[in-house]
C-alpha positions as CSV (number, residue, x, y, z in Angstrom):
1,M,-20.1,22.5,3.1
2,L,-16.8,20.4,1.8
3,R,-16.5,17.3,4.0
4,A,-13.7,16.2,5.6
5,L,-11.0,13.3,4.9
6,H,-12.9,10.0,5.5
7,L,-11.1,6.8,5.6
8,T,-12.8,2.7,5.6
9,N,-10.7,1.7,9.0
10,T,-11.1,-1.8,8.5
11,L,-10.6,-2.7,12.3
12,S,-13.6,0.0,13.2
13,R,-15.5,-1.6,10.1
14,K,-16.4,2.0,9.7
15,K,-15.9,4.9,7.2
16,E,-14.2,7.6,9.9
17,P,-13.2,11.0,9.5
18,F,-9.5,11.4,9.1
19,R,-7.8,13.2,12.0
20,S,-3.7,12.8,12.5
21,I,-2.3,12.0,16.2
22,E,-0.2,14.9,15.5
23,E,-1.3,17.7,13.8
24,G,0.3,18.4,10.0
25,L,1.7,15.6,10.7
26,V,0.8,11.7,9.3
27,K,2.8,8.6,9.9
28,I,2.2,5.5,7.2
29,F,3.5,2.0,7.1
30,T,3.2,0.3,3.9
31,C,3.3,-3.3,3.7
32,G,6.4,-3.5,0.9
33,P,7.4,-6.5,-1.0
34,S,9.2,-9.7,-0.6
35,V,12.3,-9.4,-2.3
36,Y,13.1,-12.9,-3.1
37,R,10.6,-12.5,-5.9
38,R,9.1,-9.9,-8.5
39,A,6.2,-7.9,-8.1
40,H,3.1,-8.2,-9.9
41,I,0.0,-6.3,-10.8
42,G,-1.9,-7.4,-8.1
43,N,1.0,-6.1,-5.7
44,Y,1.2,-2.6,-7.9
45,R,-2.0,-2.1,-7.4
46,T,-1.8,-2.4,-3.3
47,F,1.1,0.1,-3.7
48,L,-0.7,2.2,-6.0
49,Y,-3.6,3.1,-3.8
50,E,-1.2,3.7,-1.2
51,D,0.3,6.3,-3.3
52,I,-2.6,8.1,-3.7
53,L,-3.7,8.3,-0.7
54,H,0.0,9.2,0.1
55,R,-0.1,12.2,-2.1
56,Y,-4.1,13.2,-1.4
57,L,-2.7,14.3,2.2
58,E,0.0,16.0,0.8
59,Y,-2.6,17.6,-1.3
60,L,-4.6,18.3,1.9
61,G,-1.4,20.2,3.2
62,Y,0.4,17.5,6.2
63,R,3.4,16.7,5.8
64,V,4.0,12.3,5.3
65,K,6.3,10.4,6.3
66,R,5.8,7.0,5.1
67,V,7.8,3.8,5.2
68,M,7.8,1.1,2.7
69,N,9.3,-2.6,4.1
70,F,11.3,-4.6,1.8
71,T,11.3,-8.3,3.3
72,D,14.8,-9.7,2.6
73,V,15.3,-12.5,5.2
74,E,13.1,-14.9,5.2
75,D,12.4,-19.0,4.8
76,K,11.0,-18.5,1.0
77,A,14.5,-15.9,0.2
78,I,16.8,-18.4,1.5
79,K,14.9,-21.3,-0.1
80,E,15.3,-19.8,-3.6
81,A,18.6,-18.9,-2.5
82,R,19.9,-22.2,-1.7
83,N,18.4,-23.5,-4.8
84,L,20.3,-21.1,-7.1
85,D,23.5,-21.7,-5.4
86,I,23.9,-17.7,-4.6
87,T,23.6,-16.0,-1.2
88,V,20.3,-14.0,-0.8
89,R,21.7,-10.7,-0.9
90,E,22.6,-11.6,-5.1
91,L,18.7,-12.6,-4.6
92,T,17.3,-9.8,-3.7
93,T,19.3,-7.1,-5.0
94,P,18.3,-7.4,-8.6
95,V,14.6,-8.1,-7.4
96,E,15.0,-4.5,-5.6
97,E,16.4,-2.8,-8.5
98,R,13.7,-3.9,-11.1
99,F,11.0,-3.1,-8.2
100,L,12.1,0.4,-8.1
101,K,12.6,1.0,-12.0
102,E,9.0,-0.2,-12.0
103,L,7.7,2.2,-9.1
104,S,9.3,4.9,-11.3
105,M,7.4,3.8,-14.2
106,L,4.1,3.7,-12.5
107,R,4.6,7.4,-11.3
108,I,4.8,5.8,-7.6
109,K,6.2,8.6,-5.0
110,I,9.3,6.0,-3.4
111,P,8.9,6.4,0.0
112,E,11.3,5.9,2.9
113,I,12.8,2.2,2.1
114,A,13.4,-0.3,5.6
115,R,14.5,-3.6,4.9
116,S,13.9,-6.7,7.7
117,S,18.3,-7.6,7.3
118,T,18.6,-3.9,8.8
119,S,16.5,-4.3,11.9
120,V,17.8,-7.1,12.9
121,E,18.6,-5.4,16.6
122,Q,15.4,-3.7,16.9
123,A,14.0,-7.0,16.2
124,A,16.2,-8.8,19.0
125,R,14.8,-5.8,21.7
126,L,11.0,-6.3,21.0
127,I,11.6,-10.2,21.4
128,R,13.3,-9.5,24.1
129,V,10.8,-7.3,25.9
130,L,8.1,-9.9,24.8
131,M,10.0,-12.8,26.9
132,D,10.2,-10.4,30.0
133,K,7.0,-9.9,30.1
134,G,5.3,-13.5,29.7
135,Y,3.8,-12.8,25.8
136,A,7.0,-15.0,24.4
137,Y,8.8,-18.3,25.7
138,R,11.6,-20.6,23.9
139,H,11.2,-23.8,22.7
140,D,14.3,-25.8,21.5
141,G,16.1,-22.9,21.2
142,D,13.5,-20.9,18.6
143,I,11.3,-18.0,20.0
144,F,7.8,-18.5,20.2
145,F,4.2,-15.9,20.5
146,D,1.4,-17.2,22.7
147,P,-1.4,-15.2,21.1
148,L,-3.3,-16.5,24.4
149,E,-1.7,-14.2,26.5
150,F,-2.3,-11.1,24.8
151,D,-5.8,-9.9,25.3
152,G,-7.8,-9.0,22.3
153,F,-5.6,-10.9,19.6
154,G,-6.8,-11.5,16.1
155,K,-9.8,-7.6,17.0
156,L,-8.4,-6.4,13.2
157,F,-9.9,-10.0,11.4
158,G,-12.4,-10.0,13.9
159,L,-11.8,-13.8,14.6
160,D,-13.5,-15.9,17.2
161,M,-10.6,-17.1,19.7
162,S,-12.8,-19.5,21.4
163,R,-12.2,-21.7,18.1
164,W,-8.6,-21.3,19.8
165,P,-7.3,-24.8,20.7
166,K,-5.7,-25.3,24.4
167,K,-3.5,-27.3,23.5
168,K,-0.2,-25.8,23.0
169,R,0.8,-26.1,19.6
170,R,3.5,-24.3,17.4
171,F,4.2,-23.2,14.2
172,R,7.5,-22.7,13.1
173,K,7.7,-21.6,9.5
174,D,8.1,-17.9,8.5
175,T,4.5,-17.8,5.9
176,Y,1.9,-20.5,5.6
177,P,0.3,-20.9,1.9
178,G,-3.9,-19.5,1.8
179,Q,-5.8,-17.6,3.7
180,R,-6.1,-19.6,7.0
181,W,-5.5,-18.7,10.4
182,N,-2.4,-21.1,12.3
183,L,-4.4,-21.8,15.6
184,G,-1.5,-22.1,17.5
185,D,2.1,-20.1,18.8
186,F,3.9,-18.4,16.2
187,I,7.7,-18.1,15.7
188,L,9.5,-15.2,16.3
189,W,13.2,-15.9,16.4
190,H,15.1,-19.0,14.6
191,A,17.8,-19.8,16.7
192,D,21.0,-20.9,14.7
193,K,21.5,-24.7,14.7
194,G,24.8,-24.9,12.9
195,K,22.4,-27.0,10.7
196,D,22.3,-24.7,7.7
197,D,23.7,-21.7,5.7
198,S,21.1,-19.4,7.0
199,P,21.9,-15.8,7.5
200,S,22.6,-15.6,11.3
201,W,23.6,-12.7,13.6
202,D,24.6,-12.4,17.2
203,T,21.8,-10.5,19.3
204,E,20.9,-9.8,23.0
205,I,18.6,-12.8,22.5
206,G,21.8,-15.2,20.5
207,K,22.9,-16.2,17.1
208,G,20.0,-16.6,14.5
209,R,17.6,-14.3,12.4
210,P,13.9,-12.7,13.4
211,S,11.3,-14.3,11.5
212,W,8.4,-12.9,9.4
213,N,6.6,-12.4,11.8
214,I,8.8,-10.0,13.8
215,Q,10.1,-7.8,11.4
216,D,7.3,-5.4,10.0
217,P,7.4,-4.8,14.2
218,A,11.2,-4.2,14.0
219,M,10.8,-1.8,10.7
220,V,8.1,0.8,11.8
221,T,9.4,0.6,15.2
222,K,12.9,1.4,14.4
223,H,11.6,3.7,11.9
224,L,8.6,5.2,13.1
225,G,7.9,4.7,16.2
226,Y,5.4,2.5,18.2
227,R,2.4,4.4,17.2
228,I,1.4,5.6,14.0
229,D,-1.8,7.2,11.8
230,I,-1.9,4.3,9.1
231,A,-0.9,1.2,8.4
232,C,-1.7,-0.3,4.8
233,G,-1.4,-3.6,3.0
234,G,-3.8,-5.9,0.9
235,V,-6.7,-8.0,1.7
236,D,-4.5,-11.0,2.4
237,N,-2.3,-9.2,5.0
238,L,-5.9,-9.6,7.0
239,Y,-5.1,-13.5,7.8
240,R,-2.5,-13.7,10.0
241,H,-0.1,-11.0,9.2
242,H,-1.3,-7.9,10.8
243,D,-2.8,-9.3,13.2
244,Y,0.7,-10.6,14.8
245,T,1.9,-7.4,13.7
246,I,-0.5,-5.4,16.3
247,A,-0.1,-8.3,18.6
248,V,3.5,-7.8,18.4
249,V,3.9,-4.2,18.7
250,E,1.1,-3.5,21.2
251,A,2.3,-5.8,23.4
252,V,5.4,-4.4,24.2
253,S,4.3,-0.6,24.0
254,G,0.7,-1.2,26.0
255,Q,-1.0,1.3,23.8
256,P,-2.9,1.1,19.9
257,F,-0.4,0.4,16.9
258,A,-2.5,2.8,14.6
259,S,-5.2,4.7,14.5
260,Y,-6.2,3.3,11.2
261,W,-5.9,0.1,9.2
262,L,-6.9,-0.2,5.2
263,H,-6.6,-2.9,2.9
264,G,-6.9,-3.1,-0.9
265,E,-9.1,-6.1,-2.6
266,H,-7.5,-8.7,-5.0
267,V,-7.0,-8.2,-8.6
268,L,-8.5,-10.8,-11.4
269,V,-7.5,-11.4,-14.8
270,D,-10.6,-12.6,-16.6
271,G,-12.5,-13.3,-13.7
272,S,-9.9,-15.8,-11.6
273,K,-7.5,-14.7,-9.2
274,M,-3.9,-14.9,-10.1
275,S,-1.9,-18.0,-9.7
276,K,1.1,-19.7,-10.5
277,S,-0.8,-22.8,-10.8
278,K,-3.4,-21.0,-13.4
279,G,-0.4,-19.7,-14.8
280,N,-1.9,-16.2,-15.0
281,I,0.0,-13.2,-12.9
282,L,1.0,-10.9,-14.8
283,Y,3.6,-8.2,-14.6
284,P,4.0,-5.0,-15.6
285,E,6.2,-5.8,-18.3
286,D,3.0,-8.2,-20.1
287,L,1.1,-4.9,-20.7
288,L,4.0,-3.0,-21.8
289,E,4.4,-5.5,-24.5
290,R,0.6,-5.1,-25.1
291,G,1.1,-1.7,-25.8
292,F,-0.4,-0.1,-23.2
293,T,2.2,3.0,-21.5
294,G,2.9,3.1,-18.1
295,G,0.4,5.9,-17.4
296,D,-2.6,3.6,-18.8
297,I,-1.0,0.5,-16.1
298,R,-1.0,2.9,-13.5
299,F,-4.9,5.0,-14.3
300,S,-6.5,1.1,-14.8
301,L,-5.1,0.2,-11.4
302,I,-6.7,3.1,-10.1
303,Y,-9.4,4.0,-11.5
304,T,-11.7,1.0,-10.0
305,H,-11.8,1.7,-5.7
306,Y,-9.2,0.2,-3.9
307,R,-11.8,-1.9,-1.7
308,K,-13.3,-3.1,-4.5
309,K,-12.1,-6.4,-6.5
310,L,-10.8,-5.3,-10.3
311,N,-10.9,-7.4,-13.2
312,L,-8.4,-6.7,-15.2
313,S,-9.7,-8.0,-18.6
314,D,-8.7,-6.8,-21.8
315,S,-11.6,-4.9,-22.3
316,Y,-11.2,-3.2,-19.5
317,L,-7.7,-2.2,-19.9
318,E,-8.5,-0.7,-23.6
319,K,-11.6,1.0,-21.7
320,A,-9.9,2.6,-19.2
321,A,-6.9,3.3,-21.7
322,G,-9.4,5.1,-23.9
323,K,-11.4,7.2,-21.5
324,L,-7.5,8.6,-20.1
325,A,-6.4,9.4,-23.8
326,A,-9.7,11.5,-24.1
327,F,-9.0,13.0,-20.5
328,K,-5.9,13.6,-21.8
329,E,-6.9,15.5,-24.8
330,A,-10.0,17.7,-23.3
331,A,-7.1,19.1,-21.4
332,K,-4.6,19.8,-23.9
333,R,-7.6,21.2,-25.9
334,L,-8.7,23.4,-23.0
335,T,-5.3,24.2,-21.8
336,G,-3.8,25.3,-24.9
337,L,-7.0,27.0,-26.6
338,V,-6.2,30.8,-28.1
339,T,-6.9,32.9,-25.6
340,E,-8.0,36.8,-25.1
341,P,-7.7,39.2,-22.5
342,G,-9.7,39.8,-19.9
343,S,-12.3,36.7,-18.0
344,A,-14.5,34.2,-20.0
345,G,-18.3,33.9,-19.5
346,E,-20.2,33.3,-15.8
347,P,-20.9,29.4,-16.9
348,E,-17.1,28.9,-17.5
349,E,-15.6,30.8,-14.5
350,E,-18.1,28.6,-12.3
351,L,-17.0,25.7,-13.9
352,V,-13.4,25.9,-13.3
353,S,-13.5,27.2,-9.9
354,G,-15.8,24.2,-8.8
355,I,-13.1,21.7,-10.3
356,E,-11.3,21.3,-7.3
357,T,-13.7,21.8,-4.9
358,D,-15.4,18.3,-6.8
359,F,-12.2,16.8,-6.7
360,R,-12.0,17.2,-2.9
361,E,-15.2,16.0,-2.2
362,R,-15.0,12.9,-3.9
363,M,-11.3,11.9,-2.6
364,N,-12.6,13.0,0.5
365,D,-15.1,9.6,0.5
366,D,-12.2,7.5,1.0
367,L,-9.6,8.2,-1.6
368,D,-12.9,7.6,-4.7
369,V,-10.7,8.4,-7.2
370,Q,-13.0,7.0,-10.0
371,G,-15.7,10.0,-8.6
372,A,-13.0,12.5,-8.5
373,F,-12.0,11.5,-12.0
374,E,-15.4,11.8,-13.5
375,S,-16.2,14.6,-12.1
376,V,-13.0,16.7,-13.6
377,C,-14.2,15.1,-17.1
378,A,-17.4,16.1,-16.6
379,A,-16.3,19.8,-16.1
380,L,-14.1,19.5,-19.4
381,S,-16.2,18.0,-21.4
382,R,-19.0,20.8,-20.4
383,L,-16.1,23.6,-21.2
384,L,-15.5,22.5,-24.3
385,S,-19.1,22.1,-24.8
386,L,-19.5,26.4,-24.1
387,N,-16.3,26.7,-26.0
388,T,-18.0,27.0,-29.7
389,D,-15.1,29.9,-30.6
390,G,-12.2,27.9,-29.3
391,R,-11.2,30.9,-27.3
392,L,-10.6,31.0,-23.3
393,G,-9.9,34.2,-21.3
394,L,-6.6,34.3,-19.6
395,V,-7.5,34.3,-16.3
396,T,-9.7,31.7,-17.0
397,S,-7.0,29.3,-19.1
398,S,-4.3,30.2,-16.2
399,L,-6.9,29.0,-13.2
400,L,-7.8,26.1,-15.2
401,R,-3.8,25.3,-15.9
402,E,-3.8,25.7,-12.1
403,H,-6.3,23.4,-11.2
404,L,-5.1,20.9,-13.2
405,Q,-2.0,21.2,-12.4
406,R,-3.0,20.5,-8.1
407,I,-4.9,17.6,-9.3
408,N,-2.4,16.2,-11.4
409,G,-0.2,16.1,-8.6
410,V,-2.3,13.0,-6.7
411,L,-3.7,11.5,-9.7
412,Q,-0.2,11.4,-11.8
413,I,-2.3,10.8,-14.9
414,L,-1.3,13.9,-17.2
415,D,1.5,14.0,-19.2
């Protein structure tokens, strides 16, 4: 019996069978880019596993409503725009345009896009509720969230709240470097104090701008509501960011926010984490310039399981590209064979009819792309060995094409 789709849920630390809240519909929120700078290969690996999830759910028959955020107003964007003597919008527009082109090049399905700059009123509404309920408060004009007021704060990360200091501490920046916790109150609203040229809006809670910590809650509740099926992102979001989102949304709604939380692991370059200081940050164009295609890059990033670190070495890239080329050649040969009337032999029929069953069996195991791909490769290799006369029956050939087309609807690796 074919197993149902199972996903590893960060919240429960278990691999769980997937069940949507509303039958036939899956609501997904995926953390998108901060568009003050361009996305790198590590970011695209995250967007690619989210794309596989989206496509596979549709393959299974679900209707998917997925929203990706563009963080286009934050401390770093404002600082960068000021340094370049341009507006924040002038800074972010070309970054967004490049990002959308690279999504297309990597055959990533472009979801509904939500921008933090167009969700300000929703952010203000959420903050007003949080203040009314006693979770948030003003200090020197700004508004902060007190994690000690929210029962279960840090549950996604597994934070030990006994370490939380009793003395009041406040963290005013949108984001902080490194994978560490800020043990104190986090900012929700930057009040306009007339000291700089930061973007500012007049709202029901005053003039100012929403912090990064309230922007995702504002965007997801505006576009998807207060209850969704799956929230996704990179493993770095487990520090602060996603638990902040949970605390804000659940404090407002009083109900669970996301049923499943998925997190993708880091990309390493020759065994080292990408960083500016090491000068080893890779972008899609770097790999294109080295002769790899968009399809090669996509396959290289999805082949290793999304929950495992991926070491993007030259040897790995070359092996992945070679593996993909061999797969495409086998598919081309088999679907292009001279056919004859009638059906093929029994072994061939069994192989072809079982291709999608094996594919689903592996994909249902927490999106095991590698296992699913290898199962299809094995079937194609066996078919080639059986067809020494270079012919397939019309029925078998047609069925093989249909299977491969449906599988490629998920993997997007065939031309």
